[in-house]
C-alpha positions in Angstrom: -101.0 18.6 33.4 -98.2 21.3 33.1 -97.7 21.1 36.6 -97.2 17.3 36.7 -94.6 18.1 34.5 -92.8 20.2 36.7 -93.4 17.6 39.2 -91.9 14.9 37.2 -88.8 16.6 36.3 -88.0 17.9 40.1 -88.5 14.3 41.3 -85.7 13.6 38.4 -83.4 15.8 39.8 -83.3 14.3 43.5 -82.7 11.3 42.1 -79.8 12.6 40.0 -78.4 14.4 42.9 -78.3 11.2 45.2 -76.8 9.5 43.0 -74.0 11.8 43.0 -73.6 11.9 46.1 -73.8 7.8 46.7 -71.0 8.0 44.0 -69.1 10.2 46.2 -69.5 8.5 49.1 -68.1 5.0 47.3 -64.6 3.5 47.4 -62.1 4.2 45.0 -62.5 2.3 41.8 -59.0 0.2 42.2 -60.9 -1.5 45.4 -64.1 -2.4 43.9 -64.5 -5.4 42.3 -64.1 -5.9 38.7 -66.6 -7.8 35.9 -65.3 -11.1 35.2 -65.0 -11.7 31.7 -68.6 -13.6 31.6 -70.1 -11.0 33.0 -68.3 -8.4 30.6 -70.0 -9.5 27.6 -73.4 -9.3 29.4 -72.7 -6.1 30.3 -71.4 -5.2 26.7 -74.8 -6.3 25.2 -76.7 -4.4 28.2 -74.8 -1.4 27.6 -75.5 -1.2 23.4 -79.5 -1.6 24.2 -79.2 0.8 26.5 -77.4 3.2 23.7 -79.5 2.0 21.2 -83.1 2.8 23.3 -81.1 6.0 24.1 -80.5 7.1 20.7 -84.4 6.2 19.8 -86.8 6.5 22.7 -90.2 5.0 22.4 -92.7 4.5 24.4 -91.7 2.0 26.2 -88.0 3.6 26.8 -90.2 6.3 28.4 -92.3 4.1 30.4 -89.5 2.6 32.0 -88.1 6.3 32.2 -91.3 7.1 34.3 -91.2 3.7 36.2 -87.5 4.4 37.5 -88.3 8.0 38.2 -90.9 6.7 40.7 -88.5 4.2 42.6 -86.7 5.1 45.8 -83.8 7.2 45.7 -80.6 5.3 47.5 -81.3 1.9 45.3 -81.9 4.2 41.6 -78.4 5.7 43.5 -76.7 2.5 43.8 -77.7 0.6 40.6 -76.9 4.1 38.5 -73.3 4.1 39.8 -73.0 0.1 39.4 -74.2 0.8 35.9 -72.1 3.6 35.0 -68.3 1.9 36.0 -69.9 -1.4 34.3 -70.4 1.2 31.2 -66.8 2.6 31.5 -65.1 -1.0 31.3 -67.5 -2.2 28.5 -67.1 0.9 26.3 -62.8 1.1 27.5 -62.6 -2.6 25.8 -64.6 -1.6 22.2 -62.0 1.0 21.9 -59.0 -0.7 22.7 -60.4 -3.8 20.5 -61.4 -1.0 17.7 -57.7 0.3 17.9 -56.5 -2.8 17.2 -58.4 -4.0 14.2 -57.9 -0.4 12.7 -54.1 -1.0 12.5 -54.4 -4.3 11.5 -56.8 -3.2 8.5 -54.4 -0.3 7.8 -51.1 -3.0 7.7 -52.8 -5.4 6.1 -54.2 -3.0 2.8 -53.5 -4.6 -0.6 -52.0 -7.8 0.7 -55.0 -9.3 3.3 -54.2 -11.7 5.7 -56.4 -14.4 7.0 -54.7 -14.2 10.7 -55.1 -10.6 11.1 -50.8 -10.4 11.0 -49.4 -7.3 10.9 -46.9 -6.9 8.1 -42.8 -6.1 8.5 -41.7 -3.1 6.3 -38.5 -4.8 4.6 -35.6 -3.5 6.8 -32.7 -2.6 4.4 -29.0 -4.3 4.8 -26.4 -2.0 6.2 -23.3 -1.2 4.2 -19.7 -0.4 4.4 -17.2 1.6 2.3 -13.7 0.7 1.7 -10.9 2.1 -0.9 -10.0 -0.6 -3.6 -6.5 -0.3 -5.9 -6.7 -2.5 -8.3 -3.4 -3.4 -10.0 -2.7 -4.2 -13.3 0.0 -6.4 -13.9 0.3 -10.0 -11.8 4.0 -9.5 -10.8 3.1 -6.2 -8.9 3.9 -6.6 -4.7 4.3 -3.0 -4.2 2.5 -0.1 -3.3 1.8 1.8 -6.9 3.6 5.2 -6.9 2.2 8.5 -7.7 2.6 8.0 -11.7 1.6 5.0 -11.5 -2.2 5.6 -9.8 -2.4 8.5 -12.3 -1.9 5.7 -15.2 -4.1 3.4 -13.5 -7.0 5.9 -12.6 -7.0 6.6 -16.8 -7.2 2.8 -17.5 -10.1 2.6 -15.4 -8.8 0.9 -12.9 -6.8 2.5 -9.9 -8.4 3.6 -6.8 -11.9 3.3 -6.4 -14.0 4.1 -3.2 -16.9 0.2 -3.2 -19.6 -0.2 -1.1 -19.7 -3.8 0.5 -23.1 -5.7 2.0 -22.5 -5.3 5.7 -23.6 -9.4 6.1 -22.5 -9.7 2.3 -21.4 -13.1 1.5 -18.5 -14.6 -0.9 -20.8 -13.6 -4.1 -21.7 -10.4 -3.4 -18.5 -9.1 -2.6 -17.1 -10.5 -5.9 -20.1 -8.8 -8.0 -19.4 -5.5 -6.1 -15.5 -5.6 -7.1 -16.4 -7.0 -10.9 -18.5 -4.4 -11.1 -16.1 -1.7 -10.5 -13.5 -3.2 -12.4 -15.4 -5.3 -15.2 -11.5 -6.0 -16.4 -11.1 -8.6 -13.9 -13.5 -10.9 -15.3 -10.2 -11.5 -18.3 -7.7 -12.0 -15.7 -7.8 -15.1 -14.9 -8.6 -14.9 -11.0 -7.5 -12.6 -8.8 -5.9 -11.8 -5.2 -6.5 -9.8 -2.6 -3.1 -8.1 -1.1 -2.6 -5.1 1.8 0.5 -3.9 3.1 2.9 -6.3 5.6 3.0 -5.9 9.5 6.5 -4.3 8.5 6.5 -2.3 5.8 4.2 0.1 4.1 5.1 -0.6 0.5 5.4 -4.4 0.2 1.7 -6.1 -0.7 1.2 -9.4 0.7 -1.3 -11.6 -0.3 -4.7 -11.8 2.4 -7.1 -14.1 0.1 -6.7 -15.5 -2.6 -9.8 -14.6 -4.6 -12.8 -12.9 -3.4 -14.0 -12.9 0.9 -17.1 -12.6 2.8 -17.2 -9.0 4.0 -16.5 -9.9 7.8 -13.3 -10.6 6.5 -12.4 -7.9 4.9 -13.9 -5.6 7.5 -10.9 -7.9 9.7 -7.6 -7.5 7.6 -8.8 -4.1 6.6 -9.7 -1.0 7.9 -8.5 1.6 4.5 -8.2 0.0 1.6 -6.9 -3.4 0.2 -5.3 -4.1 -3.5 -6.6 -6.5 -6.0 -4.1 -8.0 -8.3 -4.7 -10.7 -11.5 -3.7 -14.0 -11.0 -3.1 -15.3 -14.7 -3.5 -12.1 -16.7 -1.9 -8.9 -17.4 -4.9 -6.6 -16.9 -4.3 -4.4 -20.6 -3.5 -0.9 -20.2 -3.9 0.3 -23.6 -7.6 -1.2 -24.5 -9.3 2.8 -22.7 -6.2 4.7 -22.8 -7.1 6.8 -26.0 -10.7 7.3 -25.4 -10.3 8.4 -21.3 -6.6 10.6 -22.1 -7.3 14.2 -23.6 -6.2 15.6 -26.6 -5.1 18.5 -28.3 -4.3 19.5 -31.6 -1.3 19.7 -33.4 -0.7 23.5 -34.2 1.4 21.9 -37.5 -0.5 19.0 -38.8 -3.6 19.4 -37.3 -3.9 16.3 -36.3 -5.9 15.5 -32.3 -2.9 14.0 -30.0 -3.0 12.8 -26.8 -1.3 14.9 -24.4 1.2 12.4 -23.1 2.0 12.0 -26.6 2.3 15.5 -27.5 5.8 16.7 -26.8 7.2 14.0 -28.7 5.0 14.5 -32.0 5.8 18.2 -31.8 9.6 17.5 -31.7 9.0 15.2 -35.0 7.0 17.5 -36.9 9.9 20.3 -36.1 12.2 17.8 -37.4 10.2 16.9 -40.6 9.7 21.0 -41.0 13.6 21.4 -40.7 14.1 19.1 -43.6 11.8 20.4 -45.9 12.6 23.7 -45.9 16.7 22.7 -45.9 15.8 20.5 -49.2 13.5 23.8 -50.3 16.9 26.1 -49.8 18.9 23.8 -51.7 16.8 23.8 -54.6 16.6 27.5 -54.8 20.4 27.8 -54.1 21.4 26.1 -56.9 20.8 28.7 -59.9 21.9 31.6 -57.9 25.6 29.9 -57.5 25.4 29.5 -61.6 24.4 32.8 -62.2 26.5 35.3 -59.9 30.1 33.1 -59.8 31.4 36.4 -58.3 30.2 34.6 -55.2 32.1 31.4 -55.5 35.3 34.0 -54.3 33.1 34.3 -50.4 34.5 30.6 -49.5 37.8 30.9 -50.0 38.0 34.1 -47.9 36.2 32.2 -44.9 38.8 29.0 -45.9 41.6 31.8 -44.8 39.8 32.7 -41.9 39.0 29.5 -40.2 41.6 29.6 -37.7 40.0 33.1 -36.3 36.4 31.2 -35.9 38.2 28.6 -34.1 36.9 29.8 -30.6 33.0 28.5 -31.2 34.2 25.0 -30.1 35.4 26.2 -27.0 32.1 27.6 -26.3 30.3 24.6 -27.0 32.5 22.1 -25.1 31.6 24.5 -21.8 27.8 22.7 -20.9 28.9 19.5 -21.4 32.4 19.7 -19.0 30.8 17.8 -16.0 29.1 15.0 -18.6 32.4 14.3 -19.7 34.3 14.5 -16.6 32.7 10.8 -15.6 33.1 9.5 -18.8 37.3 10.8 -19.3 37.1 9.1 -15.6 35.6 5.8 -16.2 38.1 6.0 -19.5 41.2 6.3 -17.6 39.8 3.6 -14.8 39.8 1.2 -17.6 42.4 1.8 -19.1 44.6 1.0 -15.7 42.7 -2.1 -15.6 44.2 -3.3 -18.8 47.4 -2.2 -18.1 47.2 -4.1 -14.9 45.6 -6.7 -15.8 46.5 -7.3 -19.4 44.7 -10.8 -20.5 41.0 -11.5 -20.5 41.2 -14.3 -18.8 40.7 -13.0 -15.0 37.9 -13.7 -12.7 34.8 -10.8 -12.7 35.1 -9.9 -9.2 38.9 -9.5 -9.9 38.6 -6.8 -13.1 35.6 -5.3 -10.8 37.8 -5.0 -7.8 40.6 -3.3 -10.1 38.1 -1.0 -11.5 36.8 0.4 -8.1 40.4 0.9 -7.3 40.8 3.4 -10.2 37.4 4.9 -10.7 36.3 5.6 -7.1 37.2 8.7 -5.0 37.3 10.5 -2.0 36.3 8.7 1.5 37.6 5.3 1.8 34.4 3.1 1.2 34.8 0.5 4.5 36.7 0.7 7.1 39.9 -1.4 7.3 38.9 -3.3 11.1 35.6 -3.8 13.0 37.8 -2.1 15.7 37.7 1.6 13.8 35.3 3.7 15.3 35.3 7.1 13.7 35.1 7.1 9.3 38.2 8.9 7.8 38.4 12.2 6.4 37.2 12.2 2.4 34.8 13.7 0.4 31.4 12.3 0.1 27.9 12.4 -1.8 25.1 12.5 0.9 22.1 11.2 -0.1 18.6 11.5 2.6 16.3 9.1 2.5 13.1 8.3 4.2 12.2 4.3 4.9 8.8 4.8 3.6 9.9 6.2 0.1 13.3 4.6 -0.6 13.1 3.9 -4.1 11.4 7.5 -4.8 14.1 9.0 -2.9 17.1 7.4 -4.3 16.2 7.8 -7.9 15.7 11.4 -7.6 19.1 11.9 -6.2 21.3 9.9 -8.2 19.3 10.9 -12.0 20.6 15.1 -10.5 22.9 16.6 -12.7 25.1 17.1 -9.8 25.9 13.4 -9.0 28.8 11.9 -8.8 29.3 8.5 -8.9 33.0 8.1 -8.4 32.4 9.4 -4.4 31.4 7.0 -1.7 27.6 7.5 -0.9 26.6 8.9 3.0 23.4 8.2 4.1 21.0 9.2 6.4 17.4 7.9 6.8 15.4 10.1 8.5 14.4 9.8 11.9 17.4 7.5 13.0 20.4 7.8 14.7 23.6 6.9 12.6 26.8 7.9 10.7 27.1 6.0 7.6 30.7 4.7 7.6 29.1 1.8 5.0 26.5 0.3 7.4 23.9 2.6 5.9 25.1 2.5 2.3 24.8 -0.8 2.0 20.9 -1.3 3.7 19.7 1.3 1.0 21.0 -0.2 -2.1 20.0 -4.0 -0.6 15.9 -1.6 -0.1 16.6 0.2 -3.2 17.3 -3.2 -5.4 14.6 -5.0 -3.8 12.1 -2.9 -4.8 13.0 -2.6 -8.0 12.6 -6.0 -8.7 8.1 -5.8 -9.7 8.2 -2.4 -10.0 10.5 -2.0 -12.6 11.7 -5.6 -13.2 9.7 -8.2 -14.2 10.5 -12.1 -13.0 11.0 -14.3 -15.8 12.0 -18.2 -15.2 15.8 -17.6 -16.0 15.9 -13.8 -14.1 14.3 -10.7 -14.7 14.2 -8.0 -17.0 12.6 -4.7 -18.1 9.0 -4.7 -17.4 6.5 -2.5 -19.9 6.0 0.4 -18.0 4.5 3.7 -18.8 7.0 5.9 -21.0 7.0 9.0 -18.5 8.7 6.7 -16.0 12.2 7.1 -18.1 13.4 9.0 -15.3 13.0 5.5 -13.2 14.6 3.4 -15.7 17.6 5.3 -15.8 17.7 5.3 -12.0 17.3 1.5 -12.2 20.3 1.1 -14.1 22.9 3.5 -11.7 21.5 2.1 -8.9 22.5 -1.3 -10.2 26.1 0.2 -11.3 26.3 1.5 -7.2 25.6 -1.8 -6.3 29.0 -3.2 -7.9 30.9 -0.2 -7.2 29.8 0.4 -3.4 29.6 -3.1 -1.7 26.1 -3.8 -2.3 23.8 -6.7 -3.0 25.1 -8.7 -5.8 22.7 -7.9 -8.7 23.3 -10.8 -10.3 19.8 -10.6 -11.4 19.0 -10.9 -15.3 18.0 -12.8 -17.8 20.9 -13.9 -20.5 18.9 -12.5 -22.8 18.5 -9.4 -21.6 22.1 -8.9 -20.7 23.2 -9.5 -24.3 20.7 -7.0 -25.8 22.5 -4.4 -23.4 25.6 -5.2 -24.6 25.2 -5.3 -28.1 22.7 -2.1 -28.0 21.3 -2.8 -31.3 18.0 -2.1 -31.5 17.0 -1.1 -28.0 13.2 0.4 -26.6 13.2 3.8 -25.2 13.2 2.1 -21.8 16.2 -0.2 -22.1 18.3 2.9 -23.7 17.4 4.5 -20.5 18.7 1.5 -18.1 21.7 1.1 -20.1 21.8 4.9 -19.8 22.5 4.3 -16.5 25.1 1.5 -15.9 26.9 3.8 -18.6 26.9 6.8 -16.1 28.4 4.2 -13.2 31.1 3.2 -15.6 29.5 -0.9 -15.8 28.7 -1.3 -19.2 32.0 0.2 -20.4 33.8 -2.3 -18.2 31.6 -4.6 -19.7 32.9 -3.7 -23.5 36.9 -4.1 -22.0 36.4 -7.0 -20.6 33.0 -9.8 -21.6 33.4 -11.7 -18.8 32.1 -8.6 -16.6 28.5 -8.9 -18.1 28.2 -12.2 -15.9 28.5 -10.1 -12.7 25.1 -9.3 -14.2 23.6 -12.8 -15.5 21.4 -14.5 -12.8 23.5 -17.2 -11.3 22.0 -20.1 -8.8 22.5 -18.1 -5.3 24.3 -20.2 -2.8 21.9 -20.8 -0.1 23.2 -19.6 3.2 23.6 -22.6 5.7 25.0 -22.4 9.0 28.0 -24.0 8.3 28.8 -21.4 5.1 27.5 -18.7 8.2 29.7 -19.6 10.5 32.8 -19.4 7.9 31.6 -15.8 7.3 32.7 -14.2 10.9 35.7 -14.4 12.7 35.4 -15.0 16.8 37.4 -12.9 18.9 37.0 -14.4 22.3 38.8 -13.6 25.6 42.1 -15.2 26.9 42.2 -19.1 27.0 41.5 -20.4 30.8 39.6 -16.8 32.2 35.8 -16.9 33.9 35.1 -14.5 30.8 36.2 -16.9 28.3 33.7 -19.8 29.8 31.2 -17.3 29.3 31.6 -16.2 26.1 32.1 -19.8 24.9 28.7 -20.5 26.5 27.1 -17.6 24.7 28.5 -18.8 21.0 27.2 -22.5 21.8 23.8 -21.4 22.7 24.2 -19.1 19.4 25.0 -21.8 17.1 21.9 -23.5 18.4 20.2 -21.2 17.7 21.1 -21.0 14.3 20.3 -24.6 13.7 16.6 -23.5 15.7 16.9 -20.7 12.8 18.0 -22.9 9.4 14.9 -25.7 10.5 12.6 -22.6 9.9 11.5 -23.2 13.8 12.1 -19.6 14.6 10.4 -16.1 13.5 13.8 -14.9 11.8 16.1 -16.1 8.5 19.6 -16.7 8.3 19.4 -13.9 5.6 17.7 -11.8 8.3 21.1 -12.4 10.9 22.9 -11.4 8.3 21.2 -8.2 7.2 21.3 -7.4 11.0 24.9 -7.5 10.6 26.2 -6.2 7.5 22.9 -4.4 5.9 22.8 -7.2 2.7 21.4 -10.9 2.8 23.8 -12.7 0.7 27.7 -11.9 0.8 28.2 -8.6 -2.1 30.1 -9.7 -5.3 33.9 -8.6 -3.8 33.1 -10.0 -0.4 32.8 -8.3 2.5 35.2 -5.1 3.7 36.3 -5.5 6.9 35.2 -9.6 7.1 32.2 -10.3 9.6 33.5 -10.8 13.2 31.5 -12.0 16.4 32.5 -9.6 19.5 31.1 -10.5 23.3 29.8 -8.0 25.9 28.1 -7.9 28.7 24.6 -7.2 28.7 22.1 -7.7 31.1 18.9 -7.8 28.5 20.6 -10.3 26.4 20.0 -8.4 23.2 22.1 -8.4 20.2 23.7 -5.6 18.6 25.5 -5.0 15.4 27.4 -2.4 13.8 26.9 -2.7 9.9 30.2 -0.4 9.1 32.4 -2.7 10.4 30.1 -5.9 10.3 30.4 -6.8 13.9 27.9 -8.6 15.4 27.5 -8.6 19.1 26.5 -10.8 21.2 25.4 -10.8 24.9 27.0 -12.3 28.1 25.7 -12.9 31.2 27.3 -9.5 33.7 29.0 -10.5 37.2 26.6 -10.9 39.6 23.2 -12.1 37.1 23.0 -15.5 36.1 22.2 -16.8 32.5 18.3 -16.5 31.6 17.0 -20.0 30.5 17.5 -21.0 26.9 13.9 -20.0 25.4 13.9 -16.7 26.8 17.5 -15.8 25.1 16.0 -17.2 22.0 13.3 -15.1 22.6 15.4 -12.0 22.7 17.6 -13.1 19.7 13.9 -13.1 17.9 13.2 -9.2 19.0 17.0 -8.2 18.0 17.6 -9.9 14.8 14.1 -8.6 13.4 14.6 -4.9 14.1 15.5 -3.3 10.6 16.6 0.4 12.6 20.1 1.8 13.0 20.1 2.6 16.9 19.2 0.7 20.0 17.0 -2.2 19.1 
């Protein structure tokens, strides 16, 4: 029995060895024919049956194995080789099928899908952020200053970083804005603004109401501004709760820090009053008891001449301020002596006052041919175009400021000697920036707005700037409502802001001039501004032409004719510039000043290959190009384009 088993095992080993040899001699698997899908199902069934028989061997399986062991070796090896390959192909398919079904079962867990589809995870929507500054006044058109930003921040407005959905629509953007600034719900609509292309402080509307996220990314890369349309946002609603408070040491009351200084002054005054009243009550009986003390005041009355040195010491700190007041009084006295009556035109009164009050160098050159400024004392001011108003206010409210000296202005980074042009440009820019920031527009003019109390220096500076516009040839400040001007002239029951503005006018002597000559208040009252037409524009200028009949005269007349046709195109709004832009390019002002231009603007001609216009704003000279010898005149449309480019230039120097 043992020998039969050993012989059977030896036969099986021999068969296995032959099968291995046959497998080594077969071609690679890539060259053998793969079973077709129909055969694969049958092979899978056969393989599964073989696997079952291997797991549970029985008498039939043992007999089958014994029968296979008795078959010839080569045929058995081939059959085993093909069976192994079919087994591999079958179970590779089963493994991939199991992996697919396992992934499907895992993904549909808890939410079975009849189709066996994989559930997609919800994707997170991308966002982007922008800085948004919410303004409080519906008329704000300037970038707020540092003090205004601080106040807006304390009141829940100001600058905030807001995240928007990258693909958000108008409603989603509006929800994000209202969530960050809930006060806008009471504003009656809002507008989106951003700084203009040519100014970093002037805001322009880019969207009325909310817009989609793509529009925000297109017009803004850093920050934009929101402004209410119908109602101003309340700055006092959240202020008391958000401001820090401090306890007063005298009355033990909690006072906001921005009001604490004024409150302390009031407490000190009240305490001094109570102390004086208490001292008076205590001194009365002492005087009645000791009559000898009454003799001492008699000696004091005799010694009064010796004590007369005290007023001299008291007058020394006020000498600088008194000097300006004395000059104003002397100038008004001279004007009264020269004019006498009250029927004189306001412009004539102003001209006489300026002649008597102003000192130092001449304000303007006397002719356009004067190339160098005359010698004389001036008051130098250095400003930046990015912060014109702040720089000017800081200069004019300084204790050393002298309003009776001509301003000598230098813009940072610009090559220009001020002989009137930069000064007029500065006053125009400062007055334009006051409107909307300090002044509020109404139907019949402007008035002071309800601005924060800590901007008192700005109110006084605004009054000085308005006075300088009249004294030193700036733009006409006739922009105020009649009621506001009347309140300033009367001076009754003025609030703190109006008092500071009146103080600025008094510094320049304009308020005293109005009191002496009431008709001069028309210099401040808003009137209908005469529209600048082509005929009026041409009438403002003298024309310097060459001798009649010369070749140069022909070229100059051809250029002047082209320029007049260009002005008509501008007046018809068919060019990118306005007539005011051309007058500003030449003189620094968009309208004639109250006392007129000094000297009168002049058009001169100069050969230039570039055909760019130039100007000298100090002598009010416009330089038009003419064709040079050997060069032909460009086409008319090309000349118009060069005029557009030159007249839009706002900086001093070559365009």
